[in-house]
C-alpha positions as CSV (number, residue, x, y, z in Angstrom):
1,M,0.0,0.0,0.0
2,I,1.2,3.5,-0.8
3,K,1.6,5.7,2.3
4,F,2.7,8.9,0.6
5,F,3.8,10.5,-2.7
6,L,6.3,13.4,-2.8
7,M,7.8,15.5,-5.6
8,V,10.9,17.3,-4.5
9,N,13.5,19.5,-6.2
10,K,17.3,19.2,-5.7
11,Q,17.2,22.0,-3.2
12,G,15.1,19.9,-0.9
13,Q,11.9,21.9,-1.4
14,T,8.7,19.8,-1.6
15,R,6.7,20.7,-4.7
16,L,3.9,18.2,-4.2
17,S,2.9,15.9,-1.4
18,R,0.0,13.5,-1.0
19,Y,-0.5,11.4,2.0
20,Y,-2.8,8.3,2.0
21,E,-2.7,7.9,5.7
22,H,-3.4,10.5,8.3
23,V,-0.1,12.1,9.5
24,E,-0.1,15.3,11.6
25,I,1.2,18.4,9.9
26,N,4.2,18.8,12.2
27,K,5.2,15.2,11.7
28,R,4.8,15.6,7.9
29,T,7.5,18.3,7.8
30,M,9.9,16.2,9.9
31,L,9.2,13.1,7.8
32,E,9.6,14.9,4.5
33,A,12.9,16.5,5.7
34,E,14.3,13.0,6.7
35,V,13.1,11.4,3.5
36,I,14.5,14.1,1.3
37,K,17.8,14.0,3.1
38,N,18.0,10.2,2.6
39,C,17.2,10.4,-1.1
40,L,19.3,13.4,-2.0
41,S,22.4,12.0,-0.3
42,R,22.5,8.9,-2.4
43,S,24.6,8.7,-5.6
44,K,23.2,7.7,-9.0
45,D,25.0,4.3,-8.7
46,Q,23.0,3.3,-5.6
47,C,19.7,1.5,-5.6
48,S,16.5,3.5,-5.7
49,F,14.9,1.6,-2.9
50,I,15.6,2.5,0.8
51,E,14.4,0.8,3.9
52,Y,13.3,3.6,6.2
53,K,11.7,3.1,9.6
54,D,8.7,0.8,9.2
55,F,8.3,1.3,5.5
56,K,10.2,1.5,2.2
57,L,11.1,4.5,0.0
58,V,11.1,4.1,-3.7
59,Y,12.4,7.1,-5.6
60,R,13.3,8.1,-9.1
61,Q,15.2,11.2,-10.3
62,Y,14.4,13.2,-13.4
63,A,17.0,15.9,-13.8
64,A,16.4,18.3,-10.8
65,L,13.3,16.6,-9.6
66,F,12.9,13.6,-7.3
67,I,9.7,11.6,-7.1
68,V,9.5,9.6,-3.8
69,V,6.9,7.1,-2.8
70,G,6.6,5.6,0.6
71,I,5.2,2.1,0.7
72,N,4.6,-0.6,3.2
73,E,7.0,-3.6,3.3
74,T,4.7,-6.0,1.4
75,E,4.5,-3.8,-1.7
76,N,6.5,-4.6,-4.8
77,E,9.3,-2.1,-5.2
78,M,9.7,-2.6,-8.9
79,A,6.0,-2.1,-9.6
80,V,6.1,1.2,-7.7
81,Y,9.3,2.3,-9.6
82,E,7.5,1.7,-12.8
83,L,4.4,3.5,-11.6
84,I,6.6,6.6,-11.0
85,H,7.7,6.6,-14.6
86,N,4.1,6.0,-15.8
87,F,2.9,9.0,-13.7
88,V,5.5,11.2,-15.5
89,E,4.4,9.9,-18.9
90,V,0.8,10.7,-18.0
91,L,1.8,14.2,-17.0
92,D,3.5,14.5,-20.4
93,K,0.4,13.4,-22.3
94,Y,-1.8,15.7,-20.3
95,F,0.3,18.8,-20.2
96,S,2.6,18.0,-23.2
97,R,6.4,18.3,-23.1
98,V,6.6,17.4,-19.3
99,V,9.0,14.5,-20.0
100,S,11.2,16.5,-22.2
101,E,11.3,19.4,-19.7
102,I,12.1,17.0,-16.8
103,L,14.6,15.1,-18.7
104,N,16.1,18.2,-20.4
105,L,15.7,16.7,-23.9
């Protein structure tokens, strides 16, 4: 099950957040700061799956944008990794040129 969905830039600013479980506002900011720090500190050679507290983080980087999804431990990481890319493709179809802007093509 997906717990949350974040879009974050390289400066660590959250551009979009959606929570699928109730999390208090002050805990959200702490959670987002820790999640962002964990994802931004990893190199491109490292795996895009991180075990964090009682859930997993699946992230994907598109140029200066990170998309991070928090999932429970029973969810399939590869399926969520592909879901992130499909989400970007849907944005591209709807708004046009999103993928080329994100990927700097």
